[in-house]
BABAMI-983609 format. One record per residue: residue in one letter; x, y, z negated of N, C-alpha, C, O in turn. Coordinates in steps of 0.02 Angstrom, whole numbers, plus 50000, padded with zeros to 5 digits. Layout:
<nodes>
AXYZXYZXYZXYZ...
</nodes>
This chain:
<nodes>
X564985545446649564515541646612564275535246652564065535446710X564335529846616564135523146647563405522146641563115522146587X563085521246703562385520646704562125513546713561525512246707X562595508846728562395502046735562095499846800561805494346805X562155504046849561905501746918562305505646972562565511046958X562335503147030562705506447087562205508547140561875504347172X562145514647148561645517047201561875515547271561445513647311X562495516247290562755515247355563445512747355563795514147307X563685509147403564335506747407564485504547479564035503647520X565115503647493565315500447559565185493047549565425490247500X564835489847593564665482947586565195478247603565645480147639X565175472047578565715467347591565755465147660566285462847681X565195465747701565205463847771565305469847819565205469347879X565515475447789565695480947833565125486047841565215491147874X564565484747813563975489047816563955493847751564425494647713X563365496647746563225500947689562735496847639562205494447659X562955496347576562565493247531562225497847486562575502047458X561565497747473561245501847429560685498747392560415493547412X560505501847337559945499747299559285501747326559135507747326X558865497047350558225498647377557755501647328557445498147287X557685508247333557285511647282556545511047286556185513247241X556305508047340555595506847346555355500847305554755499647298X555815497247280555625491547242555715492247164555545487847124X556005498147147556095499447078555435502047049555055505147086X555285500746982555715497646932555605490346927555935487346885X555185487046967555035480246955555645475646978555785470546946X555975477447034556495473347059557105477847075557045483447101X557695474947059558315478247070558645474447131559005469547121X558525476847194558755473347252559225477447291559095483247305X559785474447310560295478447349560245475547425560185469547439X560295480547468560215479347540560805481447574561085486447552X561055478347627561615480547669561365481147738561045476647765X561515487147769561355488747838561945491147875562385494447847X561975489647939562565491447982562395493948053562805493548099X561795496548059561585499748125561255506548111561045507948055X561235510548163560935517148157560215516148144559945519448100X559875511448182559135510648178558965508648103558485511248074X559355504248074559235501948005559335507347953558965507747904X559835511747964559925517447917559395522647922559185525647873X559165523647985558615528447997557995525847960557645529647925X557875519447967557275516247930557325516947860556825518747829X557955515547828558075515947759557915523047734557605523847682X558145528147771558065534947752557325536847754557055539547706X557005535447808556275537147819555855533947768555415537147739X555975527147754555545523847707555725524847634555415521847591X556225529347619556435531047554556745525247518556705524747457X557045521047553557455515747520558055519247491558245517747434X558345523647526558845528347499558495535247502558145536947551X558595539247448558235545647446558625551047401559105549347367X558435557047403558745562247367559245565847413559655562747446X559185572347415559535575747468560305574147471560535572747526X560685574147420561385572347423561525565247448561975563947488X561085560547419561185553547442561025552347514561345548247546X560535555647540560385555347610560965557047655561115553647704X561285562347637561905564847678562445559647671562745557747721X562575557247609563125551947600562945545747641563365543247679X562325543247634562075537247669562175538147745562465533847777X561945543447773561955544247847562695544347868562865541147918X563135547947832563865547247850564105540647843564465538747889X563995536647797564225529947787563935525247842564255520747868X563285526847858562925522747905563225523747980563255519048021X563415529547993563765530948056564405526948060564545524148113X564805526548006565405522748008565265515348016565585511848056X564765512947978564585505447979564375503648053564605498548080X563935507748085563695506448147564265506848202564315502748248X564645511748194565255512248238565725505848235565975503348285X565805503648173566235497648164565925491448196566285486748213X565285491348205564985485248233565045484948313564945479748345X565215490748340565275491148415565765495648433565635500048473X566375494848404566925499348419567105500548491567325506048508X567035495848534567165496848606566665502148638566835505148689X566125503048611565635507648639565665514648608565285519148627X566115515448559566105521848522566455527148571567055526748585X566085531748595566325537248637566015543348610565595543048566X566215549348637565925555748611565145555848622564765558448582X564945552848678564215553048685563895548348640563335549848619X564185542448619563875537748572563805541548504563295541348471X564335544748487564325548648422563775553748421563425554548371X563695557648479563155562748478562455559848474562015562548441X562355554048508561695550848506561575548148434561025548748409X562055545448404561995542548337561875548048285561475547048239X562175553348291562115559048244561435562048254561115563948205X561195562648317560565565548332560015561048300559565563548266X560055554748309559565549848280559575549948208559025550148180X560105549948174560165550348099559915557048078559565557348028X560065562448111559895568848085559135571248090558935576348063X558735566748126558055568048130557675563548083557055563748081X558035559448043557695555047997557245558447947556695555947935X557425563747918557035568047872557225575447884557815576947889X556765579747887556895586747908557085591547853557445596447865X556855590147791556895595347741557585595747710557885601047704X557845590047690558515589947657559095592447699559275589047747X559385598047684559865600747726560575596747721561005597147765X560635592747664561255589047656561325584147713561885582247731X560775581947741560825576747796561215579947856561705577047880X560995585447878561335588847938562005591147919562475590647959X562085593647859562755596147833563265590447837563815591647861X563115584347815563565578847818563675576547888564245575047907X563175576347927563255573747996563655578748037564055576648079X563565585148028564015589948066564705589048047565135589648091X564865587747986565585586247968565825580348003566385580348030X565385574948004565615568748038565725569248115566165566148144X565275573448146565345574648216565975578648232566325577348281X566105583548190566695587848202567355583448195567835584548232X567355578948149567955574748136568045570048199568595568848222X567475567348224567485562748282567735566948343568175564548378X567505572648356567695576648411568425578248407568775577948458X568665579948352569355581948344569795575948361570305576248395X569545570248334569945563648345569985562348419570525560948445X569425562648457569445561248527569895566448561570265564748607X569865572748541570245577848576571015576248568571415577848612X571185573148513571885571848499572115565248536572685563248529X571665562048574571835556048613571745549348569571975544048591X571455549648515571335543948476570875538748509570405540448544X571025532848497570575527048522570025525848473570045528648418X569515521748491568975520048450569115518348374568785520748328X569635513748367569785511548300570035517248254569905517448194X570445521948289570715527348251570145532248235570105535148180X569685533248286569095537648268568715534948213568535538748167X568565528348213568155525248160568515526048092568195527148040X569195525548092569535526648029569515533548004569465534647943X569545538348051569425545348031568755546548005568685550347957X568265543748031567565544348009567445541547942567075544347901X567775535547929567725532747867568025536747811567735537447757X568615539547826568955544047779568515550047762568485552247704X568175552847814567745558947801567115556947761566895560547716X566835551447777566225548847741566435548047668566085550547624X566945544947655567185543947588567325550747553567205551347493X567555555647586567745561647558567085565547540567045569047490X566585564747584565915567647568565635564747506565375568447464X565665558647498565465554847434565855556847378565555558647327X566525556747379566955559447324566785566347304566745567947245X566695570447353566505577747339565875578147299565815581847251X565385574047321564705574147286564825571947212564565575047166X565225566647201565375564447130565645570847093565375572647040X566095573747116566385579547080565875585247075565875588647023X565475586447122564995591847116564485590147062564295594347021X564245583647062563785581647009564095582746938563745585046894X564705581146928565025582146862565075589746845564965591946788X565225593446896565295600846885564605603946871564555608646830X564065601546903563395603646889563255601846815563005606046777X563395595846795563245594446728563615598246679563335599846627X564235599846689564615603646644564375610546641564375613546587X564175613446697563935620446697563205620646663563065625446627X562805615946675562115616246654562065613946579561565615846547X562525610346550562495608446485562445613946436562135613246383X562755619546453562785625746414562055628346403561915631746354X561595626746450560905629646439560475624746397559885626146390X560725619146369560335614246338560485614946263561045613646239X559965617046227559995617446149559995610746125559705606246156X560315609546065560225602746036559535601846012559215606245982X559295595646025558585594146008558095596146060557495596146044X558285597946121557835600446172557435594646200557635588846205X556825596946218556375592646261556335595646335556195601546346X556485591146380556615594546450556085590746488555985584746479X555725594746536555285592546583555615591646652555965596246674X555535586146687555785585046753555245583346803554725580846784X555365584746868554865582746918555235579246972555745581846997X554995573246992555345568847043555955565847014555985564946953X556455564247054557065561147027557665564747060557765565047121X558065567547012558695570947034559275568346991559655572146960X559315561746990559865558646952560335554546994560415555747054X560645549746963561115545647001560795542147062561105540747113X560125540947052559795537747113559745542047173559615539647228X559855548547164559725553647215560435556747239560445561347281X560985554147212561585556847226562165551847235562035545847231X562735553547245563315549047245563645548547176564075544347163X563425553147131563695553347066563185552647012562765548147016X563185556946960562725556446904562135560446908561745560946861X562045563746970561405567346983561545574846980562105577046967X561005578646991561025585746985560615588246924560915590246874X559965588046926559585589846864559715584746805559765586846747X559765578646819559885573746766560595574246747560745572346690X561055576446788561745577546769561805581946709562225580846665X561365587046706561345592046651561165588146588561465589246536X560685583746592560455580046535560995575146510561145574746451X561285571246559561835566946545562385570646508562615568446455X562585576346536563125580046503562985582046435563415581646392X562325584446423562135586246357562205580346308562435581046252X561995574546334562075568646290562765567046274562905565246216X563235567446322563915566246312564255571646266564765570446234X563935577446265564185582546221563945582046146564095586246103X563555576246136563325574746070562635578146054562425578145996X562285580946106561665584046091561075578946096561065574546139X560615579746052560005575646056559545579246107559405585246103X559315575146157558905577746210558385572846230558535566846237X557795575046239557215570646258556915573046322556895579046335X556665568346364556445570246431555685568846435555455563646410X555285573446467554645572146490554675571846567554855576646600X554495565746593554555564746665553915564846700553515560246691X553775570046742553155570246779553115564146825553615561946854X552545561546831552485555446876552665556546949552925551946980X552525562246977552655564347044552335560247097552635556047132X551695561747100551275558747154551495561547223551775567047228X551365557347278551025550847277551455544847269551195539447256X552125545347276552605539947271552885538347201553225533347189X552725543047156552865541547086553685540947072553895536547034X554055544947101554725544447089554935546147014555425543746987X554505550446986554685552046914554525545846872554945543746832X553935542946879553785537346837554165531446855554325527546810X554325530046916554675524246933555455524246926555785519646902X555685530146950556445530846955556745534846898557195532446864X556495540846887556815544746833556725541146762557185541146721X556185538446750556045535246685556485529146682556785527746630X556535525246738556995519046738557705521246727558065518346686X557925526146761558645528346753558805530846683559315528946653X558365535046659558495538046588558465532346535558875532246489X558015528046541557945522646495558555518246492558765516046438X558835517046548559475513046554560025516946522560485513846494X559995523546523560525527646496560405528846419560795532446388X559875526046389559755527146323559485534046302559535536046244X559195537546354558955544146337558175543646328557845541146374X557895545746274557145545346262556775548646318556905554546333X556305545246350555915548146405555185546446393555015540846372X554785551046407554025550246409553765551546478553835557146502X553485546846510553175548046579552455550546570552075547646532X552285555646602551585558546605551345559446678551735560346724X550685559046685550405560546749550505567846766550545571946720X550545569646832550665576746848550165581346816550325586846793X549535578946816549005583346786549075585146716548745589746692X549495581846680549585582846608550155588246595550275590046537X550485590446645551025595246636550825601446596551145603346547X550275604546618550065610546584549885609446511550045613446467X549535603746498549335602346428549935601046383549945603246326X550435597446409551045596146371551405603046358551605604346301X551485606946408551785613846395551405617446344551695620246298X550715617546349550325621546300550385618946230550235622646183X550575612846220550675609846156551335611946127551485610046071X551715615546162552365617846138552885612546139553365612846100X552815607446182553285601646186553795601746238554135596846250X553865607746271554375607846321554795614646310554535620146306X555415613546307555885619146299556135622246364556275628146369X556175617946412556335620646482556235615446532556235609546516X556145617446593556035612746654556655613446696556935618746707X556845606946722557415607346769557265602346826557085596646812X557335604246884557245600146945557835600446988558285604446976X557855596247038558345596847093558075601147148557605605047140X558395600047203558185604247266558415600547328558945597247328X558065600947378558245598347445558545603347492558955601647535X558335609647484558675615047519558485621547485557915622647465X558965625647481558945632147449559095637647498559645637747526X558625642447511558775647947556559225653247525559385652947465X559435658147566559925662947542559635667247489560025670247452X558975667847481558695672347434558505668047368558195670947324X558675661647361558525657747308557885653847307557775650047260X557455654647357556855650747359557105643147373557535641747415X556765638547334557025631647335556475626747351555925626647322X556655622447402556195616947417556355610847378556935608847370X555835607847353555915601647312555275597547316554785599747347X555255591747287554685587147293554065590647288554045595547251X553545588847319552885591747315552615591947243552675587147205X552355597247226552195598347153552675602347114552485604347059X553245603747134553735607147098553475614847091553515617847037X553245617647145553015624447143552485625047088552535629747048X551995620947083551505621047030551805620646962551575624146916X552295616846953552615615946890553005622646871553025624646813X553285625646921553615631946908553115637546889553265641746847X552545637546919552045642346901551775641246829551685646046791X551655634746811551445633246745551995634646692551835636446635X552615633946711553175635946663553175643246653553275645446597X553055647246705553045654546705552465656746660552555661346620X551895653546665551315654746624551375653546548551075656846506X551785648746536551905646646469552595649446439552825647646385X552885653846480553525657146460554085652046443554455652746394X554125646946485554615641746479555115642846538554905643746595X555785642746525556255643246579556195637346629556135631546610X556225639046690556275634446748556865634946784556985640046818X557265629746781557915629446812557945624446871557605619346871X558385626146925558495622046979559235620046977559675624346966X559375613846989560085611146991560215608547058559805604747084X560765610347090560905607747159561615609547174561885614547150X561925605247215562625606347237562635611747291562105613547318X563235614447307563335619347356563135616747427563015620747472X563115610447436562945607847503562215608247515562005607047572X561815609847464561055610547471560855617247495560305617847521X561295622547488561105629547505561145629947584561575626947615X560685633447613560655634647684560645642547691560115645547688X561195645647699561275652547702560995654947770560875660947778X560895650447818560575653147882559855654647878559565657547924X559535652547818558855654147809558775659847757559005659347700X558455664947779558385671247737557915669747678558035672247623X557405665847686556895664447636556595657247643556695653747693X556225655447591555975648847591555435647247642555325641347657X555095652347670554585650647717554915648447782554535646347826X555575648547794555905645947850556125639047841556365636147889X556055635947783556265628947771555775624147800555175624747786X555985619447840555525614847873555275609947818555675607347779X554605608647816554305604547771554085597647802553675597447848X554325592547779554155585947803553445584347783553285585347724X552985581847829552355579447815552365572147827552545569847881X552165568247777552205560847779551495557747795550985561247797X551525551547805550885548047820550345548447766550495547947706X549755549347785549175550347740549035544247698548745544747643X549265538047724549165531947688549475531947620549245528447575X550015535847610550375536247545549875539147490549965537547431X549425542947505548975545847461548505540547432548355540847372X548285536147467547785531247447547095534147445546725532547399X546895538047489546235541247495545735535947520545925530747546X545115537547510544585533347534544545532947608544655538147638X544405527447642544375526847716543905532447744543375533947716X544105535047793543735541047826543895547447803543705552147838X544245548647748544425555147723545025557347761545465553447777X545015563847775545615567047804546145567947749545975568847690X546745567747767547285568947719547835573847739547955574947799X548155576747694548735581247705549235579347655549105579947595X549825577047675550335574147631551055577247639551525573847659X551115583747623551755586847624552245583447576552045581947520X552855582147593553315578847549553635584247499553895582747445X553585590447522553985595147482553585601747481553175602847526X553685605847434553485613147428554055617647412554605615247397X553945623747415554475628947408554275633147346553735636147343X554765633147293554655637447240554995643847249555605643947256X554635649347250554945656047255555455657947204555375656247146X555955661347222556495662647176556265666247116556585665547064X555735670147119555515673547060555285669447001555245671846945X555145663147017554975658046962555605655046935555565651846882X556165655646964556735651946945557195655946897557465661246916X557275653446837557675657146790558415656946799558775661646781X558645651546829559355650746846559415644646893559015639946891X559955644946935560115639646976560825636846955561325640346956X560805630746939561425627346911561785624146970561495619847004X562385625946982562745623247042563455621047023563685622446967X563795617647068564475615447050564935622147052565515621947031X564685627547074565065634147065564905638047008565135643647002X564485635346963564275639146903563555640346902563205638346948X563305643646850562585644846841562435651746874562735656846855X561975651846923561845657846961561205661546930560735658046909X561175667846928560635671546904560385676346959560705677047012X559795679846946559555684646991560035690646984560355691846933X560045694547041559745693647105560045687947143560655688047150X559725683247167560025676947193560365678347262560865675147278X560135682847301560455683947364561205686047353561665684047388X561265690347299561995692047283562375686647249562955685647265X562075683147201562475678447164562625672247207563145668947200X562145670747252562285664647297562815666447346563275662447356X562785672047378563265674447425563975674647392564455672347423X564045677047332564685677547298564955670547282565545669247289X564515666147261564705659447240564925654947298565385650847292X564585655947356564695651347408565115653647469565265649847515X565295660447467565695662747525566315666047497566735668447535
</nodes>
């Protein structure tokens, strides 16, 4: 599906070119970076965001930075660069997943006697493969999830899990795009998603460009809209899913899931296989990023607490839509069977 914008690309100057999401929807500005420090800043500042896109961006950023100083690219340089990139944001497992792959490729290249240019070429190939895989996973998620969408459905989303968050057409929004391409009429209610308003700024912008009817609401209106009978199901993305199906996503997701349960509305999670972390038995083991209190906009002198994510217990999740199919309870069993 053509969405009319390019989230990320290899830059003409050898760097990584991406759409600066902090400036949307007012301005559509593309930025090119070619150093580890610049990519770390872009990830931390949410210029690039969304678990799959963070992993892709970090992998491509490693290639771009290595290309700028090929003579210095050694196993130790790779380890330092991977470490710096890997600490940019702690919750999204895709970041570490992608960087582990990049480091493994570099180490294998060095062991084979490859020089810096050959190592960089191998890294670029792996980064492109990570991106290409994400494109295919997004398409597979859309195809699997589309079967859950009745014609004429109104869908509630929280945060942004579309093309702006991935290398392809998205995760949660991929399901909506696939439904549209299948000829179904679908409407979206996009929660604002405080404090940075990714739903109001990004999801609404992306869906409007795709010609999908979208209504943006403040987070506090979610319960009222559900109570009016205006939501058929909720679908969100995820930044990390534990082995038991507990899922971390943007702050406020847990509350939306509880509201959906109270109103007997199905709550779905959509995520690629790269977002599952089978090393964690449950969601309370997922590291939660806490961001600067200034993002909240509280009065001077007030204390703040600004977690970027929360964890939705698996008992509130009706199904998990993945590139391996739609998973149902008991999740520990279905996740293990799908991913191993």
